[in-house]
C-alpha atoms as one frame of an Amber mdcrd trajectory, in Angstrom:
protein
  88.283 -32.040  14.139  85.654 -33.721  16.273  81.931 -32.763  16.033  79.806
 -33.331  19.074  76.588 -34.401  17.417  74.661 -34.458  20.686  75.544 -30.814
  21.391  74.503 -29.807  17.857  71.188 -31.530  18.225  70.590 -29.791  21.549
  71.426 -26.403  20.030  69.113 -27.004  17.020  66.350 -28.234  19.268  66.783
 -25.238  21.532  66.679 -22.852  18.615  63.478 -24.503  17.277  61.810 -24.291
  20.679  62.670 -20.605  21.025  61.378 -19.899  17.535  58.079 -21.693  18.245
  57.699 -19.796  21.520  58.299 -16.479  19.730  55.723 -17.293  17.051  53.225
 -18.314  19.714  53.788 -15.080  21.642  53.374 -13.003  18.461  50.105 -14.758
  17.652  48.883 -14.313  21.214  49.747 -10.622  21.087  47.898 -10.278  17.773
  44.836 -11.982  19.272  44.970  -9.652  22.271  45.212  -6.626  19.970  42.199
  -7.810  17.928  40.236  -8.466  21.092  41.017  -4.983  22.397  40.097  -3.487
  19.011  36.792  -5.360  18.932  36.074  -4.284  22.487  36.715  -0.636  21.596
  34.552  -0.947  18.488  31.745  -2.445  20.588  32.089   0.316  23.153  31.974
   2.901  20.343  28.837   1.350  18.877  27.148   1.284  22.266  28.123   4.882
  22.943  26.814   5.941  19.535  23.561   4.045  20.090  23.209   5.628  23.498
  23.871   9.066  22.048  21.257   8.568  19.324  18.758   7.248  21.870  19.372
  10.261  24.103  19.084  12.651  21.153  15.877  11.042  19.931  14.129  10.326
  23.226  15.224  12.998  25.676  17.035  15.914  24.060  15.599  18.903  22.261
  17.876  18.336  19.252  15.712  15.798  17.344  12.255  17.233  17.921   9.291
  16.854  15.582   8.665  20.029  13.626   7.493  18.720  10.227   4.711  16.328
   9.159   5.275  15.472   5.509   2.242  14.048   3.676   2.739  12.236   0.377
   0.329  10.731  -2.142  -2.611  13.117  -1.800  -3.579  16.406  -3.478  -2.362
  19.571  -1.765  -5.946  20.393  -0.794  -6.151  17.206   1.307  -2.870  17.609
   3.228  -4.354  19.669   6.064  -7.150  17.130   6.564  -4.652  14.264   6.744
  -2.570  16.110   9.340  -5.701  16.805  11.357  -6.687  13.128  11.409  -3.115
  11.918  12.082  -2.666  14.199  15.157   1.122  13.912  15.162   2.405  15.687
  18.306   4.807  18.474  17.364   7.651  19.770  19.510   8.443  16.517  21.293
  11.304  14.030  20.758  11.112  12.342  17.356  11.606   8.791  18.609   8.778
   9.166  21.122   6.208   9.599  18.349   4.043   6.455  18.356   3.802   5.736
  14.646   1.422   2.816  15.287  -1.105   5.130  16.948  -0.829   7.617  14.082
  -1.315   4.753  11.630  -4.380   3.492  13.510  -6.030   6.925  13.391  -5.492
   7.169   9.639  -6.689   3.619   8.945  -9.860   4.303  10.958 -10.629   7.109
   8.503 -11.197   4.377   5.810 -10.317   6.747   2.970  -6.920   5.198   2.242
  -6.100   1.993   0.379  -2.660   1.888   2.024  -0.949   3.954   4.735   2.642
   4.065   6.006   3.999   6.249   8.813   7.767   6.595   9.338  10.259   8.853
  11.107  12.909  10.747   9.149  15.862  12.377  10.905  16.259  14.972  12.146
  12.719  16.329  12.648  10.148  14.813  10.297   7.298  12.317  10.442   6.463
  11.070   6.927   2.926   9.917   6.087   2.514   8.195   2.718  -0.993   7.399
   1.497  -2.718   5.722  -1.421  -6.286   7.057  -1.589  -9.201   4.767  -2.341
 -10.844   5.566  -5.687 -14.642   5.669  -5.936 -15.956   3.198  -8.532 -19.591
   2.753  -7.518 -22.124   4.435  -5.280 -24.691   2.261  -3.483 -27.765   3.550
  -1.636 -27.930   2.145   1.869 -31.035   1.379   4.003 -30.803   4.808   5.676
 -31.286   6.568   2.347 -27.648   7.680   2.188 -25.092   6.668  -0.414 -22.078
   4.464   0.312 -19.095   5.108  -1.965 -17.363   1.856  -2.939 -13.840   1.270
  -4.296 -12.739  -1.397  -6.801 -12.465  -3.972  -3.998 -16.091  -3.446  -2.979
 -15.060  -1.640   0.219 -17.456   1.118   1.301 -15.133   3.863   2.505 -17.353
   6.925   2.622 -21.031   7.750   3.170 -22.454  10.814   1.414 -25.827  12.325
   0.612 -25.559  11.824  -3.152 -23.320   9.956  -5.573 -20.178  11.923  -6.505
 -20.009  13.289 -10.034 -18.927  10.639 -12.520 -19.561   7.722 -10.138 -22.484
   5.510 -11.242 -25.213   4.864  -8.691 -26.252   1.219  -8.395 -29.880   0.409
  -7.799 -31.777  -2.852  -7.337 -35.332  -3.960  -7.940 -35.212  -5.534  -4.497
 -34.579  -2.126  -2.909 -31.227  -2.942  -1.305 -28.212  -3.968  -3.365 -26.589
  -7.066  -1.876 -22.882  -7.667  -1.551 -23.112 -10.177  -4.404 -24.878  -7.540
  -6.501 -22.116  -5.015  -5.838 -19.509  -7.639  -6.784 -21.365  -8.398 -10.039
 -21.534  -4.694 -10.939 -17.841  -4.211 -10.168 -16.965  -7.217 -12.310 -18.921
  -5.792 -15.240 -17.360  -2.328 -14.999 -13.912  -3.796 -14.499 -14.209  -5.650
 -17.809 -14.807  -2.470 -19.816 -11.978  -0.412 -21.268 -11.439   2.852 -19.328
 -12.911   5.193 -21.961 -16.139   3.192 -22.103 -16.269   2.702 -18.346 -16.198
   6.475 -17.850 -19.428   6.729 -19.889 -21.366   4.231 -17.756 -24.337   5.413
 -15.679 -27.529   4.076 -14.099 -26.242   0.664 -13.085 -28.932  -1.747 -11.906
 -28.717  -5.214 -10.408 -31.619  -7.650 -10.358 -32.480  -9.961  -7.494 -30.565
 -12.668  -9.391 -27.473 -10.405  -9.579 -27.940  -9.731 -13.298 -26.358  -6.409
 -14.276 -27.498  -3.753 -16.731 -26.408  -0.146 -17.276 -26.556   2.713 -19.735
 -23.629   3.952 -21.779 -23.133   6.950 -24.040 -23.249   6.260 -27.806 -22.949
   8.606 -30.790 -24.383  12.088 -30.410 -24.603  11.728 -26.603 -27.442   9.279
 -27.044 -27.531   6.684 -24.292 -28.004   2.980 -24.854 -28.988   0.328 -22.363
 -26.594  -2.590 -21.990 -28.015  -5.847 -20.642 -24.865  -7.403 -19.288 -26.189
 -10.374 -17.373 -24.070 -12.337 -14.909 -20.423 -11.964 -14.024 -18.988 -14.523
 -16.465 -17.377 -13.877 -19.876 -16.500 -10.274 -18.978 -13.813  -9.604 -21.643
 -15.939 -11.139 -24.419 -18.995  -9.113 -23.404 -16.923  -5.928 -23.251 -15.683
  -6.484 -26.811 -19.266  -7.046 -28.009 -20.508  -3.864 -26.345 -17.739  -1.845
 -27.991 -18.508  -3.321 -31.430 -22.287  -2.989 -31.154 -22.430   0.596 -29.895
 -22.548   1.878 -33.469 -25.379  -0.464 -34.469 -29.020   0.719 -34.636 -31.265
   0.281 -31.619 -31.379   1.484 -28.049 -30.495  -1.777 -26.297 -27.467  -4.059
 -26.492 -28.005  -7.468 -24.919 -24.808  -9.449 -24.296 -26.114 -11.547 -21.445
 -25.633 -14.570 -23.719 -22.380 -13.616 -25.475 -22.717 -16.377 -28.070 -25.965
 -14.758 -29.255 -25.709 -10.950 -28.775 -28.796  -8.916 -29.633 -29.461  -5.271
 -30.453 -32.977  -3.896 -30.502
């Protein structure tokens, strides 16, 4: 029996070439299928985005009917809505949240403000109110209410209940004087801070105030400058039960009661 080796090699080579061509065509077909699938997915995404845009900007489906206010007492919700002026009845996505935010920030009463949209029909306003810590009489004879950052966020005729009024021998309390008073109050523990009244600041920004002692008797605390706050606060707490009407911790290494 004679084997034609040349013919065998041609047959093997031909078979290998056909196999490679088939694999190539299968891979090409798979690539085409993936490309078509990706194209359809992209078209679907675009159609969905277009549908949402139409629903939010032009249709009557996603219209604003609710303004949800968070972070404030129920009694303040109506006031917040009045200041925010969110337009009701129009498309949700057309509500300019930046304009609503600007109106609320201009009110100065809020430490932080966020305005967001919530499908299908709600604008959400979340607020952190500023908390009054001090009241400072201004040159016009009115009272500016100040938060813990020293920001005057409201002007009233008289200091709110429980908020100490700061006075100065110079007539007008300076910004440095307000900062010194805030530093002193911030060093006190909350229970003692709630009993503080009649805060005064000298022209040299030296702080003094009165605080309730036993039997509702008030004692004067000569605090001094802004340094050594925690140490001074501890001394005031310890010396409240000692005899005398004045506690002087302006020099914390040598506290005095008299």
